[in-house]
C-alpha positions in Angstrom: -209.3 124.8 -70.0 -207.9 126.0 -73.2 -209.5 126.2 -76.6 -209.6 122.5 -77.4 -212.1 122.7 -80.3 -210.2 124.9 -82.7 -211.0 122.7 -85.7 -214.1 120.6 -86.0 -213.5 118.9 -89.4 -210.3 117.0 -88.8 -211.0 114.2 -91.3 -209.2 111.8 -88.9 -212.3 109.7 -88.7 -212.7 109.0 -92.4 -211.4 105.4 -92.0 -213.9 104.4 -89.3 -211.8 105.2 -86.3 -212.1 108.0 -83.7 -209.8 109.3 -81.0 -210.3 108.9 -77.3 -209.3 111.5 -74.7 -206.2 109.5 -73.8 -204.9 109.7 -77.4 -205.7 106.2 -78.4 -207.8 105.4 -81.5 -210.7 103.0 -81.6 -213.2 101.8 -84.1 -216.4 103.8 -84.3 -218.2 100.5 -83.9 -216.6 99.8 -80.5 -218.7 99.2 -77.4 -217.1 102.3 -75.8 -218.1 104.6 -78.7 -221.6 103.0 -78.7 -222.0 103.9 -75.1 -220.7 107.4 -75.6 -223.1 107.9 -78.5 -226.1 106.6 -76.5 -225.2 109.0 -73.6 -224.9 111.8 -76.1 -228.3 111.0 -77.6 -229.8 110.9 -74.2 -228.4 114.3 -73.4 -229.9 115.6 -76.6 -233.4 114.2 -75.8 -233.2 115.8 -72.4 -232.3 119.1 -74.1 -235.3 118.8 -76.3 -237.5 118.0 -73.3 -236.2 121.1 -71.6 -237.6 123.3 -74.4 -241.1 122.2 -73.4 -240.6 123.4 -69.8 -240.9 126.9 -68.5 -237.9 128.4 -66.8 -239.9 128.3 -63.5 -240.5 124.6 -63.8 -238.9 122.7 -61.0 -237.7 120.0 -63.4 -235.7 122.6 -65.4 -232.9 123.0 -62.8 -232.8 119.2 -62.2 -232.5 118.4 -65.9 -229.9 121.1 -66.3 -227.8 119.3 -63.8 -228.5 116.0 -65.4 -227.3 117.3 -68.7 -224.0 118.4 -67.1 -223.7 115.0 -65.4 -224.2 113.2 -68.7 -221.6 115.3 -70.3 -219.2 114.3 -67.5 -220.2 110.6 -68.0 -219.3 111.0 -71.7 -216.0 112.4 -70.6 -215.5 109.4 -68.4 -216.2 107.0 -71.2 -213.9 109.0 -73.6 -210.9 108.7 -71.2 -210.6 105.1 -69.9 -209.7 105.1 -66.2 -211.0 108.6 -65.6 -213.9 109.0 -63.1 -216.0 112.1 -62.8 -219.3 110.8 -61.4 -219.8 110.5 -57.6 -222.1 108.7 -55.2 -223.5 112.2 -54.3 -225.0 112.5 -57.8 -226.8 109.2 -57.4 -228.1 110.3 -54.0 -229.3 113.6 -55.6 -231.3 111.6 -58.2 -232.8 109.4 -55.5 -233.9 112.4 -53.5 -235.5 114.0 -56.5 -237.2 110.7 -57.4 -238.6 110.6 -53.9 -240.0 114.1 -54.2 -241.6 113.5 -57.6 -243.1 110.2 -56.4 -244.7 111.8 -53.4 -247.1 113.8 -55.6 -248.2 110.8 -57.7 -250.8 108.2 -57.0 -249.6 104.6 -56.8 -249.1 102.9 -60.2 -251.6 100.1 -60.6 -251.3 99.5 -64.4 -248.6 99.7 -67.0 -248.6 103.0 -68.8 -247.7 103.8 -72.4 -245.6 106.7 -73.5 -247.7 109.8 -74.0 -250.0 112.0 -72.1 -248.6 115.3 -73.2 -245.8 116.4 -75.5 -243.4 116.9 -72.6 -244.3 113.6 -71.1 -243.8 111.8 -74.4 -240.4 113.4 -74.8 -239.5 112.4 -71.3 -240.4 108.8 -72.2 -238.2 109.0 -75.2 -235.3 110.1 -73.0 -236.1 107.2 -70.6 -236.0 104.7 -73.4 -232.7 106.1 -74.7 -231.4 106.1 -71.1 -232.2 102.3 -70.9 -230.3 101.8 -74.2 -227.3 103.7 -72.8 -227.5 101.5 -69.7 -227.4 98.4 -71.8 -224.5 99.7 -73.9 -222.6 100.4 -70.6 -223.2 96.9 -69.3 -221.8 95.5 -72.6 -218.8 97.8 -72.3 -218.2 96.8 -68.7 -218.2 93.1 -69.7 -215.2 93.8 -72.0 -213.4 96.9 -70.7 -213.1 99.2 -67.7 -215.8 101.7 -66.8 -216.8 103.4 -63.6 -219.4 101.2 -61.8 -221.1 104.4 -60.6 -222.0 105.2 -64.2 -224.3 102.2 -64.4 -226.0 103.2 -61.1 -226.4 106.7 -62.3 -228.1 105.7 -65.5 -230.3 103.2 -63.7 -231.6 105.9 -61.3 -231.9 108.4 -64.1 -234.1 106.1 -66.1 -236.4 105.7 -63.0 -236.4 109.4 -62.5 -237.4 110.0 -66.1 -240.2 107.5 -65.9 -241.6 109.3 -62.8 -241.0 112.7 -64.3 -243.0 111.6 -67.4 -245.9 110.6 -65.1 -245.7 114.0 -63.4 -245.5 115.9 -66.6 -248.5 114.1 -68.1 -250.6 115.1 -65.1 -249.2 118.6 -64.9 -250.0 119.4 -68.5 -253.6 118.4 -68.1 -253.1 115.2 -70.0 -253.7 111.7 -68.7 -251.4 108.8 -68.3 -252.1 106.4 -71.1 -252.9 103.1 -69.5 -252.1 99.8 -71.2 -255.1 97.8 -72.1 -254.4 94.2 -71.5 -256.4 92.4 -74.2 -255.3 89.0 -73.0 -256.4 89.3 -69.4 -259.5 87.2 -68.6 -262.4 89.4 -67.8 
C-alpha cells in the first residue's frame, strides 16, 4: 500500500460532506458515517483500556486483534460492497468469550459499570460497541453492509461485558451489583 495519507488537512469536508473509499461523497450526518464514527470511537476506547493492561495480560493480545478487526470494519463501511470480516473472526471471539466465562461465577444479579479502572473502561467500550451495533442496524435498513459486521459487534459487546467482569475481579475490585429498590423484600 502506498503513502495514502500524504495530506491530512484537505479542507474537502468544510461543507459537511466527506469522501468514501469508493470516491463517492456523502453527508457527514449519513448513517454510514455515523456507523464509521461509532466503530472508530469503540476502537479508541479499547486503545485506552489497553493502556491499563500489562503487556503480559492475556487480554492484551486479544484486544490488539480486536482493534485491527475494528479498523477493517471501518474500511468495510467506508467502501460500500467491500467485505473484510470473516466468520472465523466471530468464531475467535466466541472461543475467547468461552474461556473468560469459565473463570467467572454465574451471574445472579445485574452489575453496574465499575469495579476497577480497567473494568470501567471496558464497560465504556461495551456501551460504545452497543451504540455502533445500533448504528449498523440503522445503516443496514437503508443501505448495504456486511451482515457479519453486525454479528461481530454483537459478540464483541458480549466479550467486553465478560472481560469487564474478569477485570474487576482480577484487579482486586468487586463487581458492583445493582440494588433493586423496587423489589419486594
